[in-house]
VOVO-266257 format. One line per field, with one value per residue (C-alpha): residue number from 1; y, z, x; residue in one letter. Coordinates in nm, 2 decimals. Layout:
<atoms>
n c(NUM/...)
py c(Y/...)
pz c(Z/...)
px c(X/...)
res c(a/...)
</atoms>
This chain:
<atoms>
n c(1/2/3/4/5/6/7/8/9/10/11/12/13/14/15/16/17/18/19/20/21/22/23/24/25/26/27/28/29/30/31/32/33/34/35/36/37/38/39/40/41/42/43/44/45/46/47/48/49/50/51/52/53/54/55/56/57/58/59/60/61/62/63/64/65/66/67/68/69/70/71/72/73/74/75/76/77/78/79/80/81/82/83/84/85/86/87/88/89/90/91/92/93/94/95/96/97/98/99/100/101/102/103/104/105/106/107/108/109/110/111/112/113/114/115/116/117/118/119/120/121/122/123/124/125/126/127/128/129/130/131/132/133/134/135/136/137/138/139/140/141/142/143/144/145/146/147/148/149/150/151/152/153/154/155/156/157/158/159/160/161/162/163/164/165/166/167/168/169/170/171/172/173/174/175/176/177/178/179/180/181/182/183/184/185/186/187/188/189/190/191/192/193/194/195/196/197/198/199/200/201/202/203/204/205/206/207/208/209/210/211/212/213/214/215/216/217/218/219/220/221/222/223/224/225/226/227/228/229/230/231/232/233/234/235/236/237/238/239/240/241/242/243/244/245/246/247/248/249/250/251/252/253/254/255/256/257/258/259/260/261/262/263/264/265/266/267/268/269/270/271/272/273/274/275/276/277/278/279/280/281/282/283/284/285/286/287/288/289/290/291/292/293/294/295/296/297/298/299/300/301/302/303/304/305/306/307/308/309/310/311/312/313/314/315/316/317/318/319/320/321/322/323/324/325/326/327/328/329/330/331/332/333/334/335/336/337/338/339/340/341/342/343/344/345/346/347/348/349/350/351/352/353/354/355/356/357/358/359/360/361/362/363/364/365/366/367/368/369/370/371/372/373/374/375/376/377/378/379/380/381/382/383/384/385/386/387/388/389/390/391/392/393/394/395/396/397/398/399/400/401/402/403/404/405/406/407/408/409/410/411/412/413/414/415/416/417/418/419/420/421/422/423/424/425/426/427/428/429/430/431/432/433/434/435/436/437/438/439/440/441/442/443/444/445/446/447/448/449/450/451/452/453/454/455/456/457/458/459/460/461/462/463/464/465/466/467/468)
py c(-0.75/-0.89/-0.75/-0.94/-0.74/-0.40/-0.45/-0.59/-0.26/-0.05/-0.22/-0.22/0.20/0.30/0.51/0.72/0.71/0.82/1.08/1.24/1.19/1.38/1.65/1.70/1.72/1.98/2.20/2.18/2.36/2.59/2.74/2.74/2.96/3.20/3.27/3.59/3.53/3.63/3.72/3.65/3.89/3.78/3.99/3.86/4.01/3.96/4.04/4.09/4.24/4.51/4.50/4.27/4.13/3.79/3.40/3.40/3.75/3.66/3.33/3.51/3.77/3.49/3.33/3.65/3.73/3.40/3.46/3.80/3.71/3.52/3.80/4.05/3.75/3.84/4.17/4.18/4.16/4.44/4.79/4.97/4.77/4.74/5.10/5.33/5.05/5.15/5.54/5.51/5.35/5.57/5.28/5.21/5.00/4.90/4.74/4.44/4.44/4.42/4.17/3.88/3.89/3.92/3.63/3.60/3.32/3.19/2.91/2.73/2.84/3.10/3.46/3.51/3.64/3.59/3.85/3.72/3.98/3.87/4.09/4.10/4.28/4.20/4.54/4.61/4.26/4.36/4.72/4.62/4.35/4.61/4.86/4.60/4.53/4.85/4.92/4.63/4.78/5.13/4.96/4.75/5.01/5.20/4.91/4.77/5.15/5.21/5.46/5.61/5.68/5.51/5.34/5.01/4.71/4.45/4.55/4.43/4.46/4.31/4.09/3.99/4.25/4.24/4.16/4.14/3.80/3.68/3.42/3.39/3.23/3.14/2.98/2.69/2.48/2.17/2.15/2.23/2.00/1.72/1.82/1.82/1.45/1.32/1.50/1.37/1.01/1.03/1.10/0.91/0.60/0.70/0.78/0.41/0.27/0.46/0.36/0.02/0.02/0.19/-0.06/-0.36/-0.50/-0.84/-0.85/-1.18/-1.49/-1.30/-1.10/-1.41/-1.57/-1.26/-1.38/-1.73/-2.07/-2.24/-2.36/-2.15/-2.38/-2.16/-1.84/-1.77/-1.48/-1.18/-1.21/-0.93/-1.16/-1.33/-1.08/-1.18/-1.54/-1.64/-2.07/-2.31/-2.42/-2.07/-2.00/-2.17/-2.49/-2.35/-2.00/-1.89/-1.88/-2.23/-2.38/-2.19/-2.38/-2.72/-2.64/-2.54/-2.92/-3.09/-2.88/-2.94/-3.30/-3.28/-3.09/-3.34/-3.67/-3.84/-3.83/-3.74/-3.40/-3.50/-3.13/-2.82/-2.50/-2.22/-1.90/-1.53/-1.27/-1.00/-0.98/-0.92/-1.15/-1.43/-1.67/-1.82/-1.84/-2.02/-2.29/-2.33/-2.36/-2.53/-2.82/-2.84/-2.88/-3.19/-3.34/-3.28/-3.50/-3.74/-3.70/-3.70/-3.37/-3.20/-2.81/-2.69/-2.28/-2.20/-1.87/-1.82/-1.41/-1.35/-1.66/-1.65/-2.04/-2.05/-1.71/-1.86/-2.19/-2.07/-2.31/-2.29/-2.16/-2.18/-2.51/-2.61/-2.64/-2.46/-2.62/-2.95/-2.78/-2.68/-3.06/-2.98/-3.22/-3.49/-3.40/-3.68/-3.43/-3.14/-3.19/-3.06/-3.21/-2.99/-3.01/-3.34/-3.46/-3.62/-3.26/-3.19/-2.89/-2.79/-2.46/-2.24/-2.27/-1.95/-1.70/-1.73/-1.49/-1.69/-1.86/-1.91/-2.13/-2.30/-2.41/-2.49/-2.74/-3.10/-3.11/-2.98/-3.14/-3.48/-3.39/-3.31/-3.66/-3.78/-3.59/-3.70/-4.07/-4.04/-3.82/-3.79/-3.44/-3.19/-2.83/-2.56/-2.16/-2.02/-1.64/-1.42/-1.48/-1.13/-1.02/-1.28/-1.60/-1.83/-2.00/-1.96/-2.21/-2.44/-2.53/-2.70/-2.97/-3.02/-3.16/-2.87/-2.52/-2.29/-1.90/-1.72/-1.41/-1.12/-0.99/-0.61/-0.57/-0.73/-0.58/-0.79/-0.75/-0.86/-1.17/-1.19/-1.16/-1.45/-1.69/-1.64/-1.68/-2.05/-2.07/-2.03/-2.27/-2.54/-2.55/-2.67/-2.45/-2.69/-2.34/-2.04/-1.87/-1.58/-1.44/-1.18/-1.19/-0.97/-1.18/-0.95/-0.72/-0.76/-0.96/-1.19/-1.57/-1.75/-2.18/-2.40/-2.71/-2.99/-3.01/-3.34/-3.49/-3.43/-3.74/-3.91/-3.84/-4.00/-4.05/-3.87/-3.83/-4.13/-3.88/-3.76/-4.13/-4.20/-4.51/-4.51/-4.25/-4.37/-4.32/-4.02)
pz c(0.56/0.27/-0.07/-0.18/0.02/-0.05/-0.45/-0.36/-0.14/-0.42/-0.70/-0.47/-0.42/-0.77/-0.85/-0.53/-0.56/-0.90/-0.83/-0.58/-0.79/-1.10/-0.84/-0.72/-1.03/-1.14/-0.81/-0.94/-1.26/-1.11/-0.84/-1.12/-1.34/-1.03/-0.89/-1.01/-1.20/-0.98/-1.13/-0.94/-1.04/-0.89/-0.84/-0.71/-0.51/-0.36/-0.09/-0.03/0.15/0.02/0.16/0.03/0.12/0.22/0.09/0.45/0.49/0.20/0.34/0.65/0.50/0.28/0.58/0.72/0.47/0.46/0.84/0.76/0.44/0.71/0.88/0.54/0.42/0.77/0.73/0.42/0.52/0.83/0.72/0.74/0.43/0.29/0.35/0.15/-0.15/-0.16/-0.10/-0.37/-0.58/-0.43/-0.39/-0.18/0.08/0.40/0.50/0.69/0.35/0.15/0.39/0.31/-0.08/-0.02/0.00/0.05/0.06/0.00/-0.03/0.19/0.18/-0.08/-0.06/-0.29/-0.19/-0.41/-0.34/-0.50/-0.55/-0.57/-0.76/-0.98/-1.21/-1.40/-1.44/-1.09/-0.95/-1.10/-1.00/-0.65/-0.67/-0.79/-0.51/-0.22/-0.41/-0.37/-0.08/0.08/-0.02/0.15/0.48/0.48/0.42/0.69/0.93/0.84/0.89/1.17/1.41/1.41/1.08/0.70/0.44/0.55/0.53/0.27/-0.03/-0.18/-0.54/-0.80/-1.04/-1.16/-1.20/-1.19/-1.51/-1.57/-1.62/-1.91/-1.73/-1.42/-1.16/-1.03/-1.02/-1.16/-1.34/-1.36/-1.06/-0.94/-1.15/-1.06/-0.65/-0.71/-0.90/-0.61/-0.31/-0.46/-0.53/-0.15/-0.05/-0.23/-0.10/0.19/0.20/0.06/0.35/0.60/0.41/0.46/0.82/0.84/0.67/0.82/0.56/0.49/0.13/0.11/0.29/0.48/0.67/0.76/0.91/1.15/1.32/1.26/1.11/1.03/0.64/0.35/0.16/-0.16/-0.30/-0.55/-0.77/-0.91/-1.17/-1.32/-1.43/-1.11/-1.02/-1.28/-1.33/-0.96/-1.02/-1.08/-1.33/-1.54/-1.56/-1.81/-1.69/-1.77/-1.63/-1.33/-1.12/-1.18/-1.11/-0.78/-0.68/-0.80/-0.64/-0.27/-0.36/-0.33/-0.07/0.14/0.06/0.21/0.53/0.64/0.53/0.81/0.68/1.04/0.90/0.66/0.77/0.67/0.81/0.57/0.73/0.72/0.98/0.84/0.54/0.20/0.21/-0.03/0.16/0.03/-0.32/-0.18/0.01/-0.31/-0.56/-0.29/-0.30/-0.67/-0.72/-0.47/-0.70/-1.00/-0.80/-0.80/-0.42/-0.31/-0.11/0.07/0.08/0.36/0.42/0.74/0.69/0.90/0.87/0.49/0.33/-0.04/-0.16/-0.32/-0.51/-0.66/-0.75/-0.84/-0.59/-0.36/-0.01/0.17/0.29/0.40/0.72/0.94/0.84/0.93/1.26/1.34/1.29/0.96/0.75/0.69/0.60/0.25/0.12/0.17/-0.01/-0.35/-0.59/-0.86/-1.15/-1.31/-0.99/-0.69/-0.51/-0.31/-0.15/0.17/0.16/0.45/0.46/0.67/0.85/1.24/1.47/1.68/1.46/1.72/1.92/1.61/1.50/1.83/1.90/1.95/1.64/1.44/1.56/1.51/1.13/1.09/1.23/0.96/0.71/0.74/0.71/0.39/0.22/0.14/0.20/0.35/0.34/0.53/0.47/0.79/0.88/0.90/1.26/1.42/1.38/1.52/1.71/1.46/1.31/1.64/1.76/1.46/1.46/1.75/1.56/1.24/1.16/1.04/0.95/0.66/0.69/0.37/0.41/0.19/0.06/0.10/0.28/0.62/0.85/1.07/1.39/1.30/1.18/1.53/1.68/1.47/1.50/1.84/1.92/1.71/1.98/2.26/2.14/2.07/1.70/1.43/1.18/0.87/0.68/0.53/0.22/0.05/-0.18/-0.42/-0.52/-0.78/-1.11/-1.17/-0.98/-0.64/-0.43/-0.71/-0.61/-0.84/-0.83/-1.12/-1.25/-1.47/-1.76/-1.90/-2.27/-2.27/-2.18/-2.39/-2.34/-2.03/-1.82/-1.56/-1.47/-1.23/-0.95/-1.00/-0.97/-0.66/-0.53/-0.55/-0.37/-0.10/-0.19/0.01)
px c(0.95/1.16/1.19/0.90/0.67/0.82/0.76/0.40/0.34/0.49/0.29/-0.05/0.04/0.18/-0.12/-0.05/0.30/0.32/0.01/0.29/0.58/0.41/0.22/0.63/0.72/0.50/0.57/0.90/0.83/0.56/0.81/1.05/0.80/0.68/1.03/1.19/1.53/1.85/2.16/2.49/2.81/3.12/3.50/3.80/4.08/4.46/4.57/4.97/5.25/5.35/5.73/6.05/6.31/6.46/6.27/6.24/6.09/5.83/5.71/5.68/5.46/5.30/5.15/5.04/4.87/4.68/4.59/4.44/4.21/3.98/3.94/3.89/3.63/3.46/3.41/3.25/2.93/2.96/2.84/3.18/3.21/2.87/2.74/3.04/2.94/2.61/2.65/2.88/2.61/2.29/2.08/1.79/1.88/2.02/2.33/2.17/1.96/2.27/2.45/2.15/2.24/2.65/2.92/3.26/3.46/3.85/4.02/4.26/4.62/4.56/4.52/4.24/3.87/3.63/3.31/2.94/2.60/2.34/2.04/1.72/1.94/2.24/2.40/2.34/2.45/2.79/2.80/2.72/2.97/3.27/3.17/3.21/3.55/3.65/3.51/3.69/4.01/3.98/3.83/4.14/4.34/4.23/4.21/4.61/4.75/4.95/4.88/5.23/5.12/5.32/5.15/4.95/5.14/4.87/4.77/4.43/4.42/4.11/4.23/3.91/3.66/3.30/3.10/2.71/2.65/2.44/2.21/2.06/2.16/1.90/1.59/1.76/1.47/1.66/1.74/1.39/1.25/1.46/1.40/1.06/1.06/1.30/1.05/0.76/0.86/0.98/0.68/0.50/0.71/0.66/0.27/0.28/0.42/0.25/-0.10/-0.01/0.13/-0.24/-0.46/-0.53/-0.79/-0.67/-0.59/-0.34/-0.20/0.04/-0.27/-0.42/-0.11/-0.11/-0.44/-0.44/-0.24/-0.57/-0.46/-0.59/-0.82/-0.83/-0.86/-1.18/-1.06/-1.33/-1.47/-1.71/-1.96/-2.01/-2.31/-2.53/-2.35/-2.26/-2.33/-2.01/-2.21/-2.24/-1.87/-1.63/-1.52/-1.14/-1.20/-0.98/-1.29/-1.45/-1.08/-1.07/-1.33/-1.21/-0.91/-1.11/-1.26/-0.97/-0.79/-1.11/-1.04/-0.72/-0.81/-1.07/-0.80/-0.98/-1.28/-1.48/-1.62/-1.85/-2.07/-1.89/-2.04/-1.97/-1.98/-1.83/-1.76/-1.97/-2.23/-2.13/-1.82/-1.94/-1.99/-2.32/-2.23/-1.88/-2.11/-2.36/-2.06/-1.85/-2.14/-2.19/-1.79/-1.85/-2.15/-1.94/-1.70/-1.94/-2.04/-2.32/-2.42/-2.68/-2.64/-2.87/-2.93/-2.92/-2.93/-3.24/-3.22/-3.12/-3.20/-3.01/-2.95/-3.35/-3.28/-2.94/-3.09/-3.40/-3.60/-3.90/-3.81/-4.13/-4.10/-3.76/-3.55/-3.76/-4.02/-3.88/-3.77/-4.06/-4.20/-4.47/-4.28/-4.00/-3.67/-3.74/-4.05/-3.84/-3.52/-3.53/-3.27/-3.12/-2.86/-2.78/-2.56/-2.62/-2.67/-3.00/-3.12/-3.28/-3.38/-3.41/-3.82/-3.99/-3.82/-3.85/-3.83/-3.60/-3.36/-3.05/-3.31/-3.40/-3.03/-2.92/-3.19/-3.18/-3.37/-3.09/-2.83/-3.05/-3.11/-2.76/-2.66/-2.92/-2.78/-2.44/-2.55/-2.70/-2.45/-2.12/-2.10/-2.35/-2.20/-2.41/-2.45/-2.49/-2.50/-2.21/-2.02/-2.04/-2.39/-2.52/-2.45/-2.62/-2.33/-2.12/-2.46/-2.48/-2.05/-2.12/-2.32/-2.08/-1.82/-1.57/-1.66/-1.52/-1.45/-1.50/-1.28/-1.40/-1.05/-0.98/-1.33/-1.26/-1.04/-0.76/-0.95/-1.29/-1.15/-1.02/-1.30/-1.47/-1.20/-1.24/-1.61/-1.57/-1.30/-1.51/-1.76/-1.50/-1.58/-1.34/-1.21/-1.12/-0.99/-0.98/-1.08/-1.00/-1.27/-1.30/-0.95/-0.82/-0.69/-0.36/-0.16/0.03/-0.29/-0.30/-0.42/-0.18/-0.21/-0.11/-0.27/-0.17/-0.37/-0.45/-0.60/-0.99/-1.18/-1.44/-1.79/-1.91/-1.63/-1.45/-1.11/-0.95/-0.87/-1.25/-1.41/-1.61/-1.79/-2.15/-2.34/-2.55/-2.91/-3.16)
res c(m/n/i/r/d/y/v/r/i/l/r/r/n/w/i/l/i/t/a/l/t/l/l/g/l/l/a/g/g/v/l/t/v/i/s/k/p/t/y/t/a/e/t/q/l/f/v/a/i/q/n/s/g/t/v/q/e/l/q/q/g/n/n/f/s/q/a/r/v/q/s/y/v/r/t/i/d/s/p/l/v/l/q/p/a/i/d/s/l/g/i/d/v/t/a/e/q/l/a/s/r/v/t/a/s/t/e/l/n/t/v/l/i/k/i/s/v/a/d/e/s/a/v/q/a/a/a/l/a/q/a/v/g/d/s/l/i/r/t/v/d/t/l/e/k/p/k/t/g/g/s/s/p/v/s/l/s/i/i/k/p/a/k/a/p/l/a/p/s/a/p/n/g/r/l/n/v/i/l/g/l/v/v/g/l/v/l/g/v/g/a/a/l/l/r/t/v/l/d/n/r/v/r/t/e/a/d/l/r/k/v/t/d/a/p/l/l/g/g/i/t/y/d/q/d/a/t/k/k/p/l/l/t/q/a/a/h/q/s/p/r/a/e/s/f/r/q/l/r/t/n/l/q/f/a/n/v/s/g/r/a/k/s/v/l/v/t/s/s/l/p/g/e/g/k/s/t/t/a/i/n/l/a/i/a/l/a/q/a/g/q/s/v/c/l/v/d/a/d/l/r/r/p/m/v/s/e/y/l/g/l/d/r/n/a/g/l/t/t/y/l/v/g/k/a/d/v/n/d/l/l/q/p/w/g/d/d/q/l/f/v/l/t/s/g/e/i/p/p/n/p/s/e/l/l/g/s/e/g/m/r/q/l/l/s/r/l/e/s/v/f/d/s/v/v/i/d/a/p/p/l/l/p/v/t/d/a/a/v/l/s/q/h/v/g/g/v/m/v/v/v/g/s/h/k/l/r/i/h/d/l/e/k/s/l/n/a/l/e/l/v/g/s/t/v/l/g/m/v/l/n/q/l/p/s/k/g/p/d/a/y/a/y/s/y/y/r/t/e/v/e/p/a/g/r/r/p/i/s/e/r/v/t/s/p/k/g/s)
</atoms>
């Protein structure tokens, strides 16, 4: 993954990241509010040798003091030091409990000892710090006193008496909020990465490349009005959705540069990915470019072409396949261009047998000899075998992939089914792509001046369509 992939992940999951960041921020604030304030009082002691002498003796005494300071620091949390301090104040606490609130430290190459005591009361924190310091002085004097008698060679003195702190040392509201913010942000980014790793839905072309090297013929942007106005003729001429289908038409022509695949089967892996509307609008786009086009509704289980185009479905493909009428009597013209539609006809009990029959193969050959392009709307690949069976009789297959809906393993199964029967996959179409955001399908094209009425751009002029 490169930087762009990570940026896309962050943009795709920005709501999750923001929510967890705000949750961490809130947790830090709540922790600050519900935590009891704690006050920390400090006192500082100086360790000295009580004899005098030459400079060399003083240096040796200083080294001796520094070495002893480390031992004194370690005795601070012992009952020998803490119990006398507790008794002097008359508080109800054990030496073990007090030890968890007492901290002693010293800096390297110094003879200074700093004692810190935390308590919920500022006054008691200062009293405890002072009492512990006094107790340490007495304890060291007892421990260092020679057994033969005499005074201790080490002297401890308080150089910084403990004072009641004016402000609590904890909780640190600013620190808690910052930590909450950082932890929430880290959790949000981690959750976004984990979600991306676990999410196996097809979103972009990069996801397609994990499964197939087939070219991406186009991406159809999602339009809220597409449900009510699904046809290309109902969309604004320069709308992203209309441009997507014109781009698909152009890319399909390049994919079929040899011209051998005059019939294109449009299918998908699962229902609801938009294969029918893609097939219909591709046929309309081809017809608008001046080609003679036949649109065949070969979805004999859930036919939708007649419903979208407002045509009669009772007589159509199945009518021809059972020998009740000739195809010339069943083709229905649609629109102002050379677009003819062969609807599904009545739904049969054996769709797979009809679509894989010799009559279906002969029909497609006949249509290919008459029309410039034949677009076939076929059932989805995974629920039934109709599309795989029919794909053996066509020039090429175009697979529609519903963005954010289809999972990668389902797409793998679909392509494997086509490969098993030796079908030619012309390319893929990503459908229902967002028009904005990290998964948006971007395209660019040159706008030309408006042509006079009745003229087509030179790039879209074709030879006269064949008669039907």
